C-alpha positions, 0 to 999 in steps of 0.5 A, spaced: 488 556 466 483 557 471 478 552 467 484 547 467 485 548 475 478 547 476 477 541 472 483 538 476 480 539 482 474 536 480 477 530 478 481 529 484 475 530 488 471 525 484 477 520 485 478 521 492 471 519 493 471 513 488 477 510 492 473 511 499 467 507 496 471 502 492 475 501 498 469 500 503 464 496 498 468 493 493 469 495 485 463 491 483 459 493 488 460 500 487 456 503 481 457 510 477 451 512 480 453 511 487 459 515 486 455 521 483 450 521 488 455 521 494 458 527 490 452 530 487 454 530 480 451 528 474 452 523 469 455 528 464 460 530 469 463 523 470 463 522 463 466 528 461 472 527 465 472 519 464 471 514 459 468 509 463 468 506 470 474 502 469 478 508 466 476 512 472 479 506 477 485 505 473 486 513 474 485 512 481 490 507 481 495 511 478 494 518 481 492 516 488 493 508 490 500 508 487 502 515 491 499 512 497 503 506 497 510 510 495 509 515 501 507 510 506 511 503 504 516 505 499 519 512 500 520 511 508 525 506 507 529 509 501 534 512 506 542 510 508 541 509 515 540 502 518 535 498 513 532 494 519 531 500 523 528 504 517 523 498 515 521 497 522 519 504 523 516 504 516 511 498 518 510 501 525 508 508 522 503 504 517 500 499 522 499 505 527 495 509 522 491 503 521 490 502 528 486 509 528 483 508 522 475 507 524 473 505 517 479 500 516 477 495 511 484 492 510 490 493 506 487 497 500 492 494 495 491 487 497 483 488 497 483 490 490 488 484 488 483 479 491 477 482 488 480 483 481 484 476 480 481 472 475 476 477 473 480 483 470 487 482 467 487 490 465 486 492 472 490 486 475 496 489 471 496 496 474 495 493 481 501 488 480 505 493 477 505 497 484 506 490 488 512 489 484 515 496 485 514 495 493 518 488 492 524 491 488 524 497 493 524 492 499 530 488 495 534 494 494 533 496 501 536 489 504 541 489 499 543 496 501 543 494 508 548 488 507 553 492 503 553 497 509 554 492 514 547 492 517 545 485 515 548 479 514 551 478 507 548 471 507 541 473 508 536 472 502 534 479 500 528 476 495 526 471 500 526 477 506 522 481 501 517 476 499 516 474 507 515 482 509 510 483 504 506 477 506 507 478 513 505 486 512 499 484 508 497 478 513 497 482 519 493 488 516 488 483 514 487 480 521 487 487 524 481 489 521 476 485 526 479 484 532 484 488 537 488 491 532 492 495 537 494 488 540 495 485 533 500 490 531 504 490 538 505 482 537 507 483 530 512 488 531 515 484 537 516 478 532 518 482 527 524 485 531 526 478 533 526 476 526 530 482 524 535 480 530 537 474 526 538 478 520 544 482 523 551 480 522 554 475 526 560 477 530 565 472 530 569 470 537 577 471 537 
């Protein structure tokens, strides 16, 4: 039992460090040696836990990246309150975290999708699975908002979901280099206007 816990702790530490290095430098610019140097571990220790660099990265996707996406962009909009408020608060919190991240290199999922697209089908499948879950969750939330009367019934749920994902990924990219706080503020202001247009239309009697 103690040996198993120690192994899990070691794997967790390796994956956290691996994700940080891959995020900062890119997968193809980060070697197994770079990771081991950062952790002060031997190659034997790495290959005891993982079959290859690709296996290591896939486990990072499943154990860290998917959880990070769920806790930051999926779980916060699963409630039954006003859907538009939930999404607004979710984006606000996620973007505020990015504003205060001194080592911000962009939206981690988007960065990896750009890096692996056309280069590694296996890893792309794992990354796209997360993207699909995010999209389905947004569509479900918007449909729920329509059902609960918070969103106009004519709104295209799938279209809004794609727009929100594209907009979020876009602003995260723009926030990396220049005035992240100002860009976040302007983005959220426009998002409020967009959401206002999605509210149910009141008919005059």
